[in-house]
Structure formats: structure tokens, C-alpha cells
N, C-alpha and C positions, 0 to 999 in steps of 0.2 A: 673519481671523486665522489665525497665522500655523498651519499641521498638524501638521508634524512641528519641536520647537523648537529652529533651530539659531542657535547664538551665536558666532562669530568675534569674537576681540579679538587684533586684528592689531595694537596701539600701546599706548601706559602705559597705568597705571590713570585717568587723569583722560582718555583718551580712550573707556577701561570707559565709565565715571561718564555719558557724555552718553545711555545707554541705559537705566539703570540703572532710571529711571522710566517709561520703557516696558514694563520686561519687569516690572516689581513683579505689575504684574496676575498674572503665571502664575506667579510665584514661590512661593505658598501650597503647602506640600505636603500642603493640604485640598483640590487643586484636583485631585487624581491619584486623589482617593479612588473616581472612577466613571472608567469607561473612555469613551474622545471618540468619539461618532459620526464623529469623523475619523476614526477607526483603524478601527472595524468597521463594515461592512455587515452588511445579513440575512443573520443562521447559515444556511449553507448544508447541504442533508441531502440523503436518497436520494431526497425528491420536489422539489429543485429539478430548473433544465432541464438537458441536457446533450450542447448541440449538439456535435458532430465539429468541431476542429481541422482544416478543410482545407487541406493542403499546396499549394503554388504551384508544385513541381516533385518528381520522386519522390527527388532527392538531401534534400531539405528532411523528407519523407515517412519516407525512413529514417533521420534521426536522431531523429524522430518515434517511430516505431516502435521504435528501441532503446530510446527513454527510458521508453515505455509497456511495455515488456518487462520492463524493470527496476525499474518500479515495483511491477508485480506481485509481484514475485520473493520484493520487499525487504520490500514488505507482510506476507505471508505469513512469512515468516521462512526463505526460500526462498533468500537471498542470501546465502554460497552454497552451492549445491544439496548438502542432504545427502549423506551417501557412503550408498548404497546397501547395504542386506544381504541376504542370500538370502531369498527370496518363498516360499521350503517350502511350493509348492503342495499343494493335495491337491486332485486330480481324481475323482470317484466319478459314474458313468452313474446315472439314476434312470427313464427312461426311452426306449424308441425309438417315437415316436411314427411311423413309418413315412416318410414325410420326409426326416424328422430327430431328430438325439437331444437330447435335453437332458440336462446333466453340473450336478452341485453340485460349488464351485469356493471354496476358502477358500485366499489366501495372504497373507503377512504383508508387509505394510509396513513399520513399524516393530517391532523383533523383538519378541512374542508380542503386536502389536497387528493385527488380520485385516480383510481385504476380504471380503465375501462376495457369494456371486452364482450366476447361471446360466448357464454357456455353453451355448446354440445351434446344434447341429452339420451342414449339411448332408449326408443319407444318399449324394447320387447327382452329387455333384459332385465334378470331379478337383482331386486338391491341384497349387499351393499354391491355396487361395481368397482372394480380400476378406472383411475382418473389418469391424466396426463397433462402439463402444463405445456402451452405451447407458447413459446416467447418469441415476440415480434421479431426480425430482423431488419437489417437498414437497407429494404423498397419501401420506397414514398406510399404511406397510408395503408400496409400491408394487409392489412385485415377487410381492407374495401378493394384491395389490387388487381387490375386485371390486366396481363400482358401482352405489349403491343404489339401489333400485328404483325409489324417483321418481324420482331422475336420469335413469335411463335408459330409462326410459319417455319421458322429454322430447328426450331424447337420440335416440332413434327415428325423434320424431315432426317433430324439424328435421331430419331425416337427418344428424345425425353420425358414426350408427352405423347398419348396417343389419342386423347378424347377431344373432340372441338364440341363447346368450347367449351367445357369444362376444364380441358387443361390447359389454358388460359387465365385459370384461378389456380394457381399452383399452390398456395397458400392456405388457402378458404379448405383446397383437397384437403387435405392432410386431418382438417380438423373431421370432415366428412367422415376420410377412412379410418380414422378414428372409433368413430360412433358406431360405425355398421360391424369392427370387428369387437364391438361391448365394451370401450371404454368411454369415461366420461370425458371429455374436452375442453379445456381454457382459452382461447387466443385473449391475449390479454395487450394490450399497446406498449409500446414504447413510448416514450416520454415523448408531448410532441408530436405525435404523428395521430392518425384516424381523432379518435374522439379527444387526447389527450391533448386539449385547445391550454391549458393552465401558464404554462411557460414552453417555450419555441423549443424543437432536438437542440439547437445550438445558439443557446440566447447571447454567447460571443464576453470577452472580455473588455466592458465598458469606462470609459474614464466617469460617469455619471452613478455608475454603481458603486465606485471608489471611496465609500463613507464610511466613518467613524462608526457612527451609528445604522443602522437597516442598509446595508450592504447586501448587495447580490451574488450571484454564484461568477465568478473566475475571479474575483476579486482575492485580494492579500489577504483582508479580513475573512473572507470564507474560509481558504484554503489553511489559513493558521488554527481554523475548529478542524479541519481535512471535513468542511462542508463541498462538497462533488456532486457533480453531473450524475457517476456513476454510483457514488453511495446512496444516489435517488431513486436508481430504478434497481439498485441487489436489494434493498428496503421495502418495495413497490413487490418484488417479486416475494419476500418472506411473509409479506401480509396477505398475499392473492393466497400463497400454503395454506396458511394459519386459514382463512375464510374456506376453502377449499376442500379442505382435510375434514375440517366439521360439517360438511353437509349433507345431512342424514344417509342420500345414499350412498355414499360414496366407502368405499373399503379403505381408511383411510394407512393401511401397511400394504398397497398396494399401488401405490402413487408413480410415477414418470416423470420426467420433462425431457421436452425436447424444444429445440429453435434452429435455425441455422444462421448462417455469417453473426449477425452482431448478437441476436438470436441463440445461438451458440456458445456467445464468449456468455450471456445473464445464464445459461444452461451449464456451463462447466463452475459457474461465480457459486451459485447457490446448491448444485450438488457439493461442492468443496465446503460450505458453510453449514450445510444445514441436513443432519442426520436422518430425518425422517424420510428422504426420497428414499424410492427403493432402485428405480433404474432412470438410466441416463442417457440420451442420445446427442450430444451436439454436433450438430451437422457443419462442414464445413472449417471450422475454424481450429482444431486441435492440431495445432506445426509447433515444430521449431522455427520456422520463418516467421514473417510477419506475425503481430500479436495482435492485432487491434488499433484501424486507424484514426478513429473517431473519442471525441473527449468520453463518450461513457464508455468506453473499453480500456478509460487509461484515468491512474488516480497516482498522487504521490507516494514513494515506496513501494508501490503494487509491484513491478520487475526487478525488484533488484537483490539477486542472486536466485531467483524465480520464474518460471515463465507458460504458457499454458499447458504443457504436456505435465509440468510439475500439479497445475491446479486440477486439470484433468484424474492426474493418479491419486490423487486426496479419497475417489471415490474407491477405490479396493477393499478388500475385494469383490462390492456389490456389482452388476453387472452395467459397464462403459460401454454405449456404442459410438462409434463413429463415422462419416463420412469423409471421404477426398474427391477432389476436383481438379481439373486443369486450374487454379490458384495456387496460392499459398501454400497450400496443405499439399500440394501434388509428390511432395517427397517423404511423405509419409512411412510410408511403406517398407523404407530403410531409416529413416531418419523419426523417431520419436517413438510408433507405435513396436520397434523392439526392445526398446525398453520398458515399455507398458506391460507388452506381455511377460520382461520378464521378474518383475515386479506383481504382475498378476500367478504367476505359475508359483513363485516364490509361498504367496499365500494357500497354492496348493487351487486355485482357482481358472486356470487358464483359459477354456472356457467363458467365462464372464468379462472377457474383454474381447471388441468384434472391429476391423476395422473396413469399411464397406470403399474402396480404391475404386471410382468412374473418372477415372483421369481422362477420360476420352470428351466431358460436358465441363462448359467452362462452369464457373460458381454459382452456386443453383440450389434450392430443394424440389426438384423434380419428380415424377414418377417414377422411377428408376429407385431415387436415392429417396422418398417416402415408404414405399415397396420392402425397401430394407430396415429402414422403422417400425414399420408394423411388423417385421419376422421378427424383432429386437424385443417389443414391447408383448410380441405373443409369447413367446419362448419365458419370457423371464417375469413377465407380469400372471404367466398360469391362465392364458384366456381360455386353452383348448379349442383355437381353429385351428384348421387344417389349412394344412401347407401345399403349393405356397401362394402367397396371400396375394391375391393381383388388383386393384384399381378396376372398378366401376365408372361409367359418365353418372355425371347427376347434371343437377337444372340449379345453378350459383345464384346464391344468392344477393339482393342488389344492396345500394348505399343507403340507400333507404330502411330496409327490410334488417339492416345491421345497426343501425346507428343507435346510441344510444341516447341520443337526446332528441324526446319527442316533446308533443304539445303536454305531453303529461308529467313530464321528468324534462325540461329545458334544463340547454346549457348554463353551468354556472357564471354567478355575474364576478369573481372572483379570480379575474385575470389577468397575467402583463407584470411589468414587473414592480407592482405594487402589490400584490399577491406575491412574487418571488421572493420580494425584501419582507415579507409578512411570515413569510414561511421560514425562513431564515433564524426571524430574530425567534422563532415559536422554538426552531432547534437549540440555536443558540441558551434560549432560558432554560428550557430543559434539560439538553447536559449540563448545564453548568451547577444546576437541580444535582444531579447525581454524581459531579464531583464533589458538591459538597458534603453528599453523603459517605462520600470515601474520606474525608479527615478522620484521621483516627484517633481513637481516645484509647484503647486497650491494646492486647497483644495481638487478639483476633481482628481486629479491625485492620492493626498496622497489615497484618498476614493479610488481605484484601485492597488494603492501598499498595501492598507489593505487586502482587496479582493484578490488578489495572494498571496504577500509573506506571510501575516499574518495568512490566509485561509490553505496554504501550512503547515507551521510553526504549525497552531494548530493539525494538523491530527500528524504529527511528533512530538511533547510534549504530547499529548492523554491528555488532561488536562480534556477534555469536555468529558462526559456523556450524553448525551439526557437519557436515559433510565436508568432504575434501573439495576446494574449488578450481575447477582447471584453468590455470593460469593466461592461457590464452585469451580466454574470454572472460574476463574478471579485473578491472583496475586493482594492481597489488598495491600496497604498502612497501616499501624498499625494507629489507631487513637492518640490524644497525648493527655496530660494534663500538665498544666507547671507545676500544684502542683500535682503531681502523688504521691504516697504513698513514694517512697523512695526520694522522695525533700520536704515533708510534714513539715520538720522543719525549709525550709527557706520561712521567712514570712515580707511582704515589711513594709519599715520606713513610708512610704510614696507615695502616688500615684502620678501616670505621665501618661502622655500621648505618650511619646516617647520611642521607642522601638530600638536599633543595633542590628540585627541579623547576624553575623560573618560566615563565609561561608569559610573551610579552611580544608588544607586534618588533622588538628590534632585534628579537631570537638573540643569538650570540652574541653580536655586537651588545649588546645590553653591558656585556662582561669586560669588554675591551672601555681604555679612553681613547681620546686622538693619538695616545703618541704608542697602543698598543698594550698599556699595561691595567694591570689588573683593575678592574671601578672600586673604590675602595669601601664603595656603599656597601660589599659583600662581607665583608670583614666579621661584622657581628657575627656571621654564620660561621666565619672557619674559626673564629674564637670559641667556637660550641662544636667543636670536632667532624661539622657537617662539610661533607664533599658538594659539588656543585655541579647541575647541569642544564641546558636550557636546549631549548628544542626552536627549531627554524620553522615556519610553519609556511604555508602555501596563499599563495593571491593575495599579501597583505597590500590594502592599495588599491583592490580589486573590485568592481562588479560583480554580480553572478556570471553576467552576459561576458563581462572582459576574460572570466578568469576559462569561461568552459568555453568561448569561444560563439558561434552560431547556431551552436545546438540545431535538433533534429529539426530538419526543414518541413515536414510534413504539414505544418500547418502553425506560420509564423506567428499565429494570433497566442495560440495555445504552448510557446513554447516551453515556457515553464514549467507546463504538464506534461511534457515528453521529455525534458531532461530530468525534472525530479520522479518522475515514474522509474524510472530506468538508473538515475545517477542520484548518491550521495547530494546533498544540498553543502555549500561551501563550508556552512558552521559544523557542520555533520564531518565532512571530511578532514576540518580540522580538529575536531574533538579524537579523531582515531589516529589522526598523526600526536596527537599528547597521548593519547592513549596504549600507543604502538611503546614511546619513550620510556611511559608508566612500566608496563609489561618489562620491556630489556631491565628497566631500574630493579625492579623487583626479583631479579632471579640475581643482584648482587648486595643488594641492603635490604634490611627489615625494617628501617622505620624512613617513610619517604613525606616528606614535610610539599605539598603543590602551593607556588606562590604566581598568582595570578594579576598581574599590573595594569592599571589603565581599560584600554579595551579588551584587552585579552579575559580579561579576569569570567569574563561572562559564556569563552568557552571552556574552561577548566569543569565543570561539575558533570555537564554530560559524561565528561572522558572519566574523570575519576568514579561515576556510577556505577561504571559497566564493569563487570565482572570481579574478580579476585584479585587482589594486588596489596600489596605493601602501606600505599597510603594513609598514613595516622592521624596529619592535619592537613586541612584547607585552608591557604590563607587569600583571599581575593576582593575585590573592589567591584562591585557591579554597575556601581556609577548612575543607581537606579531604573538601569536598563529594566523592561520590558517589552515583549516582546507584541502585546495588543497595543501598546501605545509607542513604540518607536519604529514599526516597521509600516511602510506605507506604499512598497512595492517588493513586486517576486523579482526585480533586479539586487534587492538592498540583499550585499554579501551575507545578512544574519538572517535573513527570511529560513524558517524552519518549518514545515507544513502542518499543523498540530501542536505547535507550542502553545498557544494560546488556550490550545481544550483542557490539557493535563498539566496546569496551573502555571501556565508559563515559567519561566526561569526559577521562581522559587519553588515549582514540583523538579524540577533537577539538582536543583541546593539540597531539597528534601531526601531525594533519592540516595545523597555524599551520609547520613548517617549509617550510624553514629561517630563517624569520626567528629576531631577537635574540628571544629568550622568558626572562624573568623571571617565575617562580615563589614569590609567596608563597603563606602556607599549608599546604606540605605537608613530611614528614619527610626524603623524599628524592624524586630526580628519577622519576618512573613508568618501569617497565622500559619499556613500548611509546615515551615519549617519548625517552628514552636512546637508544633502539635505533633509532628514523627518525631521530632527527638525526645520529646516526653516520651513518647508511647516507646520507644527504643531505651527508655532507662534511661540517657543522655541527655537530658535536659541543660546541664550546666556544660556542656561540650562544645554551645553555638554560642559564640559570644556575638554580639554588635556593637561596634569602636566606631564610635562618633569623633568628630572635631581634630583628625589627625588626616592625612592624605597618605594612603598606602605608599611607601617606598621599602628598599631591601631593608635598610637601619631600623626604621621601625617594625617592622616585621620580626627583624629577629631578636627586638624587645619583649616581644609578646609571649613569651616562655622561654 
């Protein structure tokens, strides 16, 4: 069976008829009503295996590292990075505990959006002091949390905790322990927990928030702009670091970060994208197994060709410590950690990576794990504390002592869905302003456009793989051969350097009439000495859900999120099939024209824009399609997260410059397309054609 249907017409009509009978079985449109198993393997999910892609050398790793970092930033709407606004921090002392003081802190990441937490400052240490950011994990209201009585009794019995009652406040205990060894610690809330009250932690998919204007999180409009819950949390962490490192008593060169569970995710993500961190200690989260089950740990494109081990590895060769427990991290000693150790050894720093595996305990940040973290911070922040470092009991602080909302500093009034809409509207407007600044006017600004917009679409298109992938772990597009066995009867009458690739919903059936003869519409290209190729595309006439099936069932409300964080959107998958056909043709022809007919026209630009190929001319009918206007559901087969953010379909078209571009279906040349072509010294290469329907005959007459 030919896995990717490619037909080359290298001769006359009679030559084509030699393969008509062989192709007839594939020409039935009904055969395209179901996805071919050759196109799709088992849908990947957060529970799939995620082994690290181990590099052969450090140069290779550096390229891989930059790709991972860009993937993280793009997935969370942080490429390019939003402009920082004033933190407007409010810091109030709450209690002096003798060894340290505790402060209430609020600061703004986005205007009017508050990050809340407590600052623990040692009393008897000389400034500047080292600091540690402590990220809230998935314990309800963790900053105020006390372990329930039954669980705490079990912790005392197992040796997970030693002191009553302070051991029943395990997350508060970490900040106390850090302050006692001379570190300033800032424990800040996960969105929707403790004092972070403006947006609930799981606001959910809500039909009433799916609106053309003033949409909410988890709507298609938000995802088309890569506005997602994980991105909000990551940006909070970046802004926290900005503020924390600016404190006059902090040594900005000695700042570490830790957190467990979801806080471990936040730790490894900030460690991957912010070079200012000196030490990283994500607890019970780095693993080749389950990658994070919350929407705050998942974003479109994030774990396509990457996983948590890769994210943690980007911190190399700086000190990276981790814990494992009897959870999804239980296999780390044998799966994942050896790869990290190998990478650090390549850097000549094997001592800078450490795993503390306490698999006798369930998922936790207990005293045993916290003491491992103190050891790691002591060694790598150069604290000079005598080891071993063991915790001592302390007097837990109450919620009333820790809360940032007081009579003097009351809770904000801007909360709930109206605030959520306002926040996303501000983010969209700010992003649009950034994008407009990227519209090129000369060579220098063109280079910036390619870096940002081209870099984003490189992540979205997912055509570049720095390292060879494990074929058992990823969806592989099948290889193509133009003279594969089912087409072996076709032989060229003469050689040619030119080829037309026809992209349409009909696939290769478009080239045949009902009698199996050549469609005469293509005669114009034969007269111009063109070979002709077509490609069958997956999922024609199907929704995303139809094509991908039930998807990941961790949380059906967010099916699209758990699908497209691990798998290509169908639009992208189609572009990859087209791109692979172009790659194969580029090995045989030096001049390729790509013709995108009907609805298929919008799938062509993303494919053409990726990689080096011999496409010299593109002819497409856009039908006026725009993601922002036409996509109202995440199940739409043309749903592409991020497309609206990066200039929509015209952004994809612009990236085809300086190739010849004939546009049908537009009322004018889109601004970004005209600007990029002018900056590329190819203004005359983009032509808008009006008053005609795009057909093969019309296309052949264009040149």
C-alpha cells in the first residue's frame, strides 16, 4: 500500500492512463472519510513515555536547548516576551519570629493582576543574602495548609515528619528552614489558591466565555492567541524573579528555586527559560512518566518532541537537584536521571546534578525531602552551613498572620469572569502592539520578523528535529517513493526539471475523470513541460475529534489542551504531509510550483515556509479565511493555537517570501504580506488575482 499517495505525471495523457486502473481503488472520495492508520499512531498524552533526546555532543545540545526554550515560550504566549509593567509591590511586616521576619507581599504581574505570598527574611545575616523562590504546588491553599490529622499521624509513624505540630505544616516548614540557614525565601501562591482570588484555579471551558470579543480562558479565541493558564503562572514567576532579585538585601547572583508537584513544574519551567537562576530544585515532578495532570501544567505544543526531562536538562550545567517518591517519579533512578547525569558529565560537571530518591514515601515535600533541598542549596549557594542540616521544630503561623489581605490592604474588587475578560483583552492588545512593531520596513527589521514570527511558526509547524527521534515514541510520517510498486508501470517519456504539486481535498482523484482518464484541466501544465504530483491528505471532512478519536481522557473538558500539548493539530499535520511531499519532490526537481485549490489553499503556506526546498512559485485560493474570524471551536479541523497571535493566515503567507505568490480570494494584499515581500526586495513577486476562480487552467495561464 502506498502510505502517502504521490503520483507523478511525467509524460503524455496516454502515459498517465497506464496507471489509472491501478489508482482507481484509491480514487473513491469515500475512502477519505476515515483517517488512515498509516497516518496516525496512538494518540500521545501526558501518560506517554517521554525519554530524553540525548545529544551526541554539546554543540548539538546547545541547538536542542534553544529549541526547547523557544517551544516553552511559544506554547505559553511568551514569544516575544510581553513588556514588563511596574510591580507596584506592597510589602508589610506581619510577625517577627526571632530568627526571621515574615512579610505580606502583593505585586502586579499584569496591571491589576496580583501575585500574593510571604517573604521570609533572616534577622541575623549580613546583606546581600542568597534567596530562594518557593512555588506553590497542588496542595489546596498550600501557603496556609495544615496536613489532616490522619495523614499527619501516618507521616510521623513513617518518619516523613518528626515534629508535632510544625511537621503538619510541611510547606510553611520549607520557608522556615531556608530562613534558618540564611536564605531569604519567597513563598508565592499558585493562581486560584490562598490569597490569589481573582481567577479560580480551574475556571473551565464555558460556552458563555466563547465570544468574538472579550473572551475568557480555555476559549478558542484565547488559544488562538496562546493565552493559557500555564502561561499566566509562568509569567507570574518571571515577574516574581524581577521583583525578588531587585530587593536591596538580596544577592541577585545567588538565587535558587524550588517547589514540589505543580510547584516542581513551575520550577523546571522558570529554570529552563530564565538564565538568572543559579540553583534549581524541582521536587517530585521530573520524570519520563506522567508529565503533569493540571491545565496549569499543559499548553499547546509544549510536549511535542519534548518532555519534563528535557525541560529540566536545559538548566545544565548549573546545579539541578530533584527528589523522587512512590509516584510517577519512582523510576527516575533508572529512567531519566542517567541521561541527565550523562549530559552533566559531557559538561564536566557531574557533581552538579543530583537525585534524592525516597520512594518509600508517597507524593510529598516532607522533612526528608526538605532536608535534601537544604543540603543542595547549602552546597550550591555557598551558604557555608555545617552539615548535616536537620530541621528543628517551629511555631506555625496562622492564616490570619500570613494572609496579605488586611483592613489596611483589602482584597481587590476586580475579580471573577469580568476581570478575566479584561485581563485577556489587555494581553491581546499588548500582543497586537508588539506584532505591529515587527512589521518589517528594511533588512534589519525583516531579520527580527523572521526571528520572532518565523521562529514561532517553526515551533508550530514542528518540521525541524535537531536530534533523531525514537520511532516507537513519536508519530512518523511514512516515507514516499514516486516510483513505488503500485506506480511502477508509469515511466517518463522525457526528463524535466519542473513539477506542479496540486494540493486539494480531492487528492489524486482530482487528476482523473470518471472514466479514469486525465483531467484535461492540467493539460496547460503539460504543455509547459511540467510533471504533476498530488498528495492525499488526512482527515478530509472530519473534525479534530473525529480524526484524533476520544483523545486523552484525563479531563474531557480540556480534551483539546491534552491533545495539542502532545500532538500536532490536524491543520499542522496536513501541512507536514504537504511539506514531506515537497521535500521528496525537491530531490528530483529544481523548480516546484505548489497549487492550493479550494479549502486546501490555506494549508499550503505553512508547509512551503518551512525548511529549504525548491518551491519557486505558490498559487493559492485563501477564500478570505482568517483564524480569528472563522474558528469558533477547538474541534474545528483548522484550529491552530497561536495562529491569530502571529498575523493569522497572512503571517504564514508572508513567510513564503521571496517566492512568487499568486493570491486568489483576497480583496487586497494583506499588509504583513506586502511589507515582508517589499523588505525582501520581492515586492513584484506577490500578485493578487481578482475576478477569477482558481482552477488548474487559470493557474497555468498565470505564467
